[in-house]
C-alpha positions in Angstrom: 7.7 -2.5 27.2 6.2 -1.9 23.7 2.8 -2.9 24.9 3.1 -0.6 27.8 4.0 2.3 25.4 1.1 1.3 23.2 -1.3 1.4 26.1 0.1 4.8 27.2 -0.3 6.2 23.7 -3.8 4.8 23.6 -4.7 6.4 26.9 -3.3 9.8 25.6 -5.3 9.3 22.4 -8.5 8.7 24.4 -7.9 11.8 26.5 -7.4 13.9 23.3 -10.2 12.2 21.5 -12.6 14.7 19.9 -10.1 17.5 20.2 -8.2 16.6 17.0 -10.2 13.8 15.7 -10.6 13.6 11.9 -14.2 14.3 11.0 -15.6 12.6 7.9 -16.0 15.1 5.2 -19.2 15.2 3.1 -17.7 16.7 0.0 -15.7 14.3 -2.2 -13.0 16.9 -2.6 -12.7 17.1 1.1 -12.4 13.3 1.4 -9.4 13.4 -0.9 -7.5 15.7 1.4 -5.1 13.8 3.7 -4.5 14.6 7.3 -0.8 14.6 7.9 -1.3 14.1 11.6 -2.7 10.6 11.0 0.4 8.4 10.7 0.7 4.7 10.0 2.0 4.4 13.6 -1.0 6.1 15.0 -3.3 3.8 13.1 -1.2 0.8 14.1 -1.4 1.7 17.8 -5.2 2.3 17.6 -5.7 -1.0 15.8 -3.5 -2.8 18.5 -5.6 -1.2 21.2 -8.8 -2.3 19.4 -7.7 -5.9 19.1 -6.3 -6.0 22.7 -9.6 -4.7 24.1 -11.4 -7.6 22.4 -8.8 -10.2 23.2 -8.3 -10.9 19.5 -4.5 -11.3 19.5 -5.1 -15.0 19.9 -6.9 -15.0 16.5 -4.6 -12.6 14.7 -1.9 -15.0 13.5 -0.2 -13.8 10.3 -1.7 -16.5 8.2 -5.2 -15.6 9.3 -4.7 -11.9 8.8 -3.2 -12.5 5.3 -6.2 -14.6 4.3 -8.6 -12.0 5.7 -6.7 -9.3 3.8 -7.3 -11.2 0.6 -11.0 -11.4 1.3 -11.1 -7.6 1.9 -9.2 -7.0 -1.4 -11.9 -9.0 -3.1 -14.6 -6.8 -1.5 -12.7 -3.7 -2.7 -12.6 -5.1 -6.2 -16.3 -5.7 -6.1 -16.8 -2.0 -5.9 -15.3 -1.7 -9.5 -16.7 -4.9 -10.9 -18.9 -4.5 -14.0 -18.4 -0.8 -14.1 -17.3 0.8 -17.5 -14.0 2.5 -17.8 -15.8 5.8 -18.2 -17.3 5.2 -14.7 -13.9 4.8 -13.1 -12.1 8.0 -14.0 -9.8 9.6 -11.5 -11.9 11.2 -8.7 -14.8 8.9 -9.6 -17.0 11.8 -10.8 -19.7 9.3 -11.9 -20.0 7.7 -8.5 -22.6 8.7 -5.9 -21.4 9.8 -2.5 -22.8 6.6 -1.0 -20.7 4.5 -3.5 -17.6 6.5 -2.6 -18.3 6.1 1.1 -18.6 2.3 0.6 -15.4 2.3 -1.4 -13.6 4.2 1.4 -14.8 1.6 3.9 -13.5 -1.3 1.8 -10.2 0.5 1.3 -10.0 1.1 5.0 -10.6 -2.6 5.7 -7.7 -3.4 3.4 -5.4 -0.8 5.0 -6.3 -1.9 8.5 -5.7 -5.6 7.8 -2.4 -4.8 6.1 -1.3 -2.7 9.1 -2.4 -5.4 11.6 -0.6 -8.1 9.5 2.6 -6.0 9.4 2.4 -5.4 13.2 1.9 -9.1 14.0 4.8 -9.9 11.7 7.1 -7.4 13.3 7.4 -5.4 10.1 7.6 -1.6 10.2 5.3 -1.0 7.2 6.3 2.6 6.7 10.0 1.8 6.6 9.4 -1.1 4.3 7.3 1.0 2.0 10.0 3.7 1.8 12.7 1.0 1.1 10.6 -0.5 -1.6 10.0 2.9 -3.2 13.8 3.4 -3.3 14.2 0.0 -5.0 11.4 0.8 -7.5 13.2 4.1 -8.3 16.3 2.2 -9.3 14.3 -0.4 -11.1 12.2 2.2 -13.0 14.5 5.2 -13.7 12.3 8.2 -14.6 14.4 9.0 -17.7 13.7 5.6 -19.2 10.1 4.9 -18.1 8.5 8.3 -18.3 5.0 7.7 -19.5 5.5 4.0 -20.2 3.6 1.1 -18.6 6.1 -1.5 -19.6 7.6 -3.8 -17.1 11.2 -3.0 -16.1 12.5 -6.0 -18.0 11.5 -4.3 -21.3 14.2 -1.6 -20.8 16.6 -3.3 -18.4 19.3 -3.6 -21.1 18.9 0.1 -22.0 19.5 1.0 -18.4 22.7 -1.1 -18.2 24.0 0.3 -21.5 23.5 3.8 -20.3 25.1 3.2 -16.9 28.1 1.4 -18.4 28.3 3.5 -21.6 28.3 0.4 -23.8 26.1 -0.4 -26.8 25.1 -3.8 -28.1 27.5 -3.3 -31.0 30.3 -2.8 -28.5 29.7 -6.1 -26.9 31.1 -9.4 -28.1 29.2 -10.1 -31.3 29.5 -13.9 -31.0 26.3 -15.4 -29.6 26.6 -16.6 -26.1 26.7 -20.4 -25.7 23.9 -21.6 -23.6 24.0 -25.0 -21.8 21.8 -27.5 -23.5 18.8 -28.4 -21.4 17.6 -32.0 -21.8 
């Protein structure tokens, strides 16, 4: 049933193609604007259609997709390799439009492989990302990490102390006995 729904959505997308298609912008500020109408689900469905039309499902095993994703991440990183920090400021003002377009293509490859991998693994990537964001909010409370780049383990004890209202001095001052490892 899911494949039938995917095909139906794809046919509807084909019928509407051009009416609401996202046109590539030429100005870098325009490229930074996101189209809220393009969802992960819409991309996933188009990617499924693309693979189905080419009979690629047989090749898109999770392992193969994960390895391909790693390769694409490498290509993305090559865009930044050997550049100075001053060349990689937010918005990439030192980059040519051609370099930014190439970066966008490499980012797209990473996104598309990740979406395809999630689809073939039966993972709702949008739901998983929201769940992970919730976990990260608990792991990195804003009032403790604001402006810090430290790992959560650096302030984990502070978080526990604040949530329980205890201080180190309130705790048993005798050192904990640890089992001897031989």
